[in-house]
mmCIF file of the C-alpha atoms, coordinates in Angstrom:
data_MODEL
# 
_entry.id   MODEL 
# 
loop_
_atom_site.group_PDB 
_atom_site.id 
_atom_site.type_symbol 
_atom_site.label_atom_id 
_atom_site.label_alt_id 
_atom_site.label_comp_id 
_atom_site.label_asym_id 
_atom_site.label_entity_id 
_atom_site.label_seq_id 
_atom_site.pdbx_PDB_ins_code 
_atom_site.Cartn_x 
_atom_site.Cartn_y 
_atom_site.Cartn_z 
_atom_site.occupancy 
_atom_site.B_iso_or_equiv 
_atom_site.pdbx_formal_charge 
_atom_site.auth_seq_id 
_atom_site.auth_comp_id 
_atom_site.auth_asym_id 
_atom_site.auth_atom_id 
_atom_site.pdbx_PDB_model_num 
ATOM 1  C CA . MET A 1 1  ? -39.031 -6.543 8.588  1.00 0.00 ? 1  MET A CA 1 
ATOM 2  C CA . VAL A 1 2  ? -38.602 -2.777 8.898  1.00 0.00 ? 2  VAL A CA 1 
ATOM 3  C CA . LYS A 1 3  ? -35.219 -1.352 8.050  1.00 0.00 ? 3  LYS A CA 1 
ATOM 4  C CA . GLU A 1 4  ? -34.361 1.952  9.672  1.00 0.00 ? 4  GLU A CA 1 
ATOM 5  C CA . THR A 1 5  ? -31.598 4.132  8.344  1.00 0.00 ? 5  THR A CA 1 
ATOM 6  C CA . ILE A 1 6  ? -29.528 5.823  11.015 1.00 0.00 ? 6  ILE A CA 1 
ATOM 7  C CA . ASP A 1 7  ? -27.504 8.930  10.318 1.00 0.00 ? 7  ASP A CA 1 
ATOM 8  C CA . LEU A 1 8  ? -24.406 8.140  12.362 1.00 0.00 ? 8  LEU A CA 1 
ATOM 9  C CA . ASP A 1 9  ? -22.904 11.603 11.954 1.00 0.00 ? 9  ASP A CA 1 
ATOM 10 C CA . LYS A 1 10 ? -26.096 13.155 13.269 1.00 0.00 ? 10 LYS A CA 1 
ATOM 11 C CA . GLU A 1 11 ? -26.285 10.713 16.190 1.00 0.00 ? 11 GLU A CA 1 
ATOM 12 C CA . LEU A 1 12 ? -22.626 11.323 17.077 1.00 0.00 ? 12 LEU A CA 1 
ATOM 13 C CA . ALA A 1 13 ? -23.082 15.091 16.927 1.00 0.00 ? 13 ALA A CA 1 
ATOM 14 C CA . GLN A 1 14 ? -26.135 14.812 19.206 1.00 0.00 ? 14 GLN A CA 1 
ATOM 15 C CA . ALA A 1 15 ? -24.232 12.637 21.699 1.00 0.00 ? 15 ALA A CA 1 
ATOM 16 C CA . GLN A 1 16 ? -21.295 15.052 21.732 1.00 0.00 ? 16 GLN A CA 1 
ATOM 17 C CA . HIS A 1 17 ? -23.634 17.995 22.271 1.00 0.00 ? 17 HIS A CA 1 
ATOM 18 C CA . GLU A 1 18 ? -25.378 16.253 25.172 1.00 0.00 ? 18 GLU A CA 1 
ATOM 19 C CA . SER A 1 19 ? -22.029 15.339 26.704 1.00 0.00 ? 19 SER A CA 1 
ATOM 20 C CA . GLN A 1 20 ? -20.816 18.934 26.474 1.00 0.00 ? 20 GLN A CA 1 
ATOM 21 C CA . GLU A 1 21 ? -24.043 20.209 28.026 1.00 0.00 ? 21 GLU A CA 1 
ATOM 22 C CA . SER A 1 22 ? -23.725 17.704 30.877 1.00 0.00 ? 22 SER A CA 1 
ATOM 23 C CA . LEU A 1 23 ? -20.167 18.781 31.568 1.00 0.00 ? 23 LEU A CA 1 
ATOM 24 C CA . LYS A 1 24 ? -21.260 22.414 31.515 1.00 0.00 ? 24 LYS A CA 1 
ATOM 25 C CA . VAL A 1 25 ? -23.893 21.726 34.198 1.00 0.00 ? 25 VAL A CA 1 
ATOM 26 C CA . LEU A 1 26 ? -21.351 19.920 36.355 1.00 0.00 ? 26 LEU A CA 1 
ATOM 27 C CA . THR A 1 27 ? -18.710 22.630 36.152 1.00 0.00 ? 27 THR A CA 1 
ATOM 28 C CA . GLN A 1 28 ? -21.288 25.335 36.882 1.00 0.00 ? 28 GLN A CA 1 
ATOM 29 C CA . HIS A 1 29 ? -21.923 23.564 40.184 1.00 0.00 ? 29 HIS A CA 1 
ATOM 30 C CA . GLY A 1 30 ? -18.227 23.233 40.967 1.00 0.00 ? 30 GLY A CA 1 
ATOM 31 C CA . PHE A 1 31 ? -18.087 19.534 40.173 1.00 0.00 ? 31 PHE A CA 1 
ATOM 32 C CA . VAL A 1 32 ? -15.259 18.431 37.915 1.00 0.00 ? 32 VAL A CA 1 
ATOM 33 C CA . VAL A 1 33 ? -15.001 14.883 36.615 1.00 0.00 ? 33 VAL A CA 1 
ATOM 34 C CA . ASP A 1 34 ? -12.171 13.580 34.489 1.00 0.00 ? 34 ASP A CA 1 
ATOM 35 C CA . THR A 1 35 ? -14.341 11.730 31.989 1.00 0.00 ? 35 THR A CA 1 
ATOM 36 C CA . ALA A 1 36 ? -11.347 9.681  30.887 1.00 0.00 ? 36 ALA A CA 1 
ATOM 37 C CA . LYS A 1 37 ? -11.378 7.985  34.310 1.00 0.00 ? 37 LYS A CA 1 
ATOM 38 C CA . TRP A 1 38 ? -15.127 7.429  34.811 1.00 0.00 ? 38 TRP A CA 1 
ATOM 39 C CA . LEU A 1 39 ? -17.683 5.457  32.783 1.00 0.00 ? 39 LEU A CA 1 
ATOM 40 C CA . THR A 1 40 ? -21.423 5.018  32.897 1.00 0.00 ? 40 THR A CA 1 
ATOM 41 C CA . ILE A 1 41 ? -22.537 1.565  33.976 1.00 0.00 ? 41 ILE A CA 1 
ATOM 42 C CA . LYS A 1 42 ? -23.475 0.798  30.373 1.00 0.00 ? 42 LYS A CA 1 
ATOM 43 C CA . HIS A 1 43 ? -20.088 1.822  28.995 1.00 0.00 ? 43 HIS A CA 1 
ATOM 44 C CA . TYR A 1 44 ? -18.243 0.030  31.799 1.00 0.00 ? 44 TYR A CA 1 
ATOM 45 C CA . ALA A 1 45 ? -20.154 -3.189 31.045 1.00 0.00 ? 45 ALA A CA 1 
ATOM 46 C CA . GLU A 1 46 ? -19.404 -2.898 27.326 1.00 0.00 ? 46 GLU A CA 1 
ATOM 47 C CA . LYS A 1 47 ? -15.706 -2.181 27.869 1.00 0.00 ? 47 LYS A CA 1 
ATOM 48 C CA . TYR A 1 48 ? -15.127 -5.020 30.335 1.00 0.00 ? 48 TYR A CA 1 
ATOM 49 C CA . GLY A 1 49 ? -17.442 -7.577 28.703 1.00 0.00 ? 49 GLY A CA 1 
ATOM 50 C CA . VAL A 1 50 ? -19.985 -8.005 31.490 1.00 0.00 ? 50 VAL A CA 1 
ATOM 51 C CA . SER A 1 51 ? -23.673 -7.202 31.707 1.00 0.00 ? 51 SER A CA 1 
ATOM 52 C CA . GLN A 1 52 ? -24.985 -3.987 33.234 1.00 0.00 ? 52 GLN A CA 1 
ATOM 53 C CA . GLN A 1 53 ? -26.726 -6.096 35.902 1.00 0.00 ? 53 GLN A CA 1 
ATOM 54 C CA . VAL A 1 54 ? -23.382 -7.629 36.914 1.00 0.00 ? 54 VAL A CA 1 
ATOM 55 C CA . VAL A 1 55 ? -21.920 -4.148 37.411 1.00 0.00 ? 55 VAL A CA 1 
ATOM 56 C CA . VAL A 1 56 ? -24.928 -3.072 39.481 1.00 0.00 ? 56 VAL A CA 1 
ATOM 57 C CA . ASN A 1 57 ? -24.609 -6.267 41.559 1.00 0.00 ? 57 ASN A CA 1 
ATOM 58 C CA . TRP A 1 58 ? -20.892 -5.622 42.102 1.00 0.00 ? 58 TRP A CA 1 
ATOM 59 C CA . ILE A 1 59 ? -21.679 -2.131 43.335 1.00 0.00 ? 59 ILE A CA 1 
ATOM 60 C CA . GLY A 1 60 ? -24.369 -3.455 45.685 1.00 0.00 ? 60 GLY A CA 1 
ATOM 61 C CA . ARG A 1 61 ? -22.134 -6.214 47.076 1.00 0.00 ? 61 ARG A CA 1 
ATOM 62 C CA . GLY A 1 62 ? -19.117 -3.949 47.534 1.00 0.00 ? 62 GLY A CA 1 
ATOM 63 C CA . VAL A 1 63 ? -16.972 -5.554 44.820 1.00 0.00 ? 63 VAL A CA 1 
ATOM 64 C CA . VAL A 1 64 ? -16.783 -2.031 43.425 1.00 0.00 ? 64 VAL A CA 1 
ATOM 65 C CA . PRO A 1 65 ? -15.774 0.072  46.448 1.00 0.00 ? 65 PRO A CA 1 
ATOM 66 C CA . PRO A 1 66 ? -17.847 3.169  47.276 1.00 0.00 ? 66 PRO A CA 1 
ATOM 67 C CA . ASP A 1 67 ? -14.955 5.488  46.377 1.00 0.00 ? 67 ASP A CA 1 
ATOM 68 C CA . CYS A 1 68 ? -15.009 4.013  42.857 1.00 0.00 ? 68 CYS A CA 1 
ATOM 69 C CA . THR A 1 69 ? -18.564 5.125  42.106 1.00 0.00 ? 69 THR A CA 1 
ATOM 70 C CA . LEU A 1 70 ? -20.116 8.551  41.709 1.00 0.00 ? 70 LEU A CA 1 
ATOM 71 C CA . VAL A 1 71 ? -23.755 9.594  41.648 1.00 0.00 ? 71 VAL A CA 1 
ATOM 72 C CA . VAL A 1 72 ? -24.373 12.869 39.827 1.00 0.00 ? 72 VAL A CA 1 
ATOM 73 C CA . PRO A 1 73 ? -27.653 14.424 41.049 1.00 0.00 ? 73 PRO A CA 1 
ATOM 74 C CA . GLU A 1 74 ? -27.539 17.159 38.401 1.00 0.00 ? 74 GLU A CA 1 
ATOM 75 C CA . LEU A 1 75 ? -27.777 14.471 35.714 1.00 0.00 ? 75 LEU A CA 1 
ATOM 76 C CA . ASN A 1 76 ? -30.801 12.572 37.050 1.00 0.00 ? 76 ASN A CA 1 
ATOM 77 C CA . ASN A 1 77 ? -28.641 10.673 39.549 1.00 0.00 ? 77 ASN A CA 1 
ATOM 78 C CA . ILE A 1 78 ? -26.575 8.983  36.859 1.00 0.00 ? 78 ILE A CA 1 
ATOM 79 C CA . ARG A 1 79 ? -24.075 6.584  38.399 1.00 0.00 ? 79 ARG A CA 1 
ATOM 80 C CA . LEU A 1 80 ? -20.484 6.523  37.164 1.00 0.00 ? 80 LEU A CA 1 
ATOM 81 C CA . VAL A 1 81 ? -17.927 3.790  37.766 1.00 0.00 ? 81 VAL A CA 1 
ATOM 82 C CA . LYS A 1 82 ? -14.177 4.289  37.865 1.00 0.00 ? 82 LYS A CA 1 
ATOM 83 C CA . ASP A 1 83 ? -12.559 2.925  34.711 1.00 0.00 ? 83 ASP A CA 1 
ATOM 84 C CA . GLN A 1 84 ? -10.602 0.035  36.183 1.00 0.00 ? 84 GLN A CA 1 
ATOM 85 C CA . PRO A 1 85 ? -11.191 -3.719 36.321 1.00 0.00 ? 85 PRO A CA 1 
ATOM 86 C CA . PHE A 1 86 ? -13.047 -5.166 39.324 1.00 0.00 ? 86 PHE A CA 1 
ATOM 87 C CA . LYS A 1 87 ? -13.723 -8.807 40.209 1.00 0.00 ? 87 LYS A CA 1 
# 
């Protein structure tokens, strides 16, 4: 078994940097997102205790209404979901 040591401070700093860069790109194109109200599919699934596939299925079936999702072309078409429970 291979044990890998992860420098959490380094990983967190990298994630924060990437997040700031993403927000910079969005604001340069006039797009403002309140990141406290929107989550990636992965983070939504983690927060609400469902799988990412369930969230994608909900979006496809309309359980998550179209006005509760965003696709951000400037970030490789990342899809965001409004931070609220759906079922």
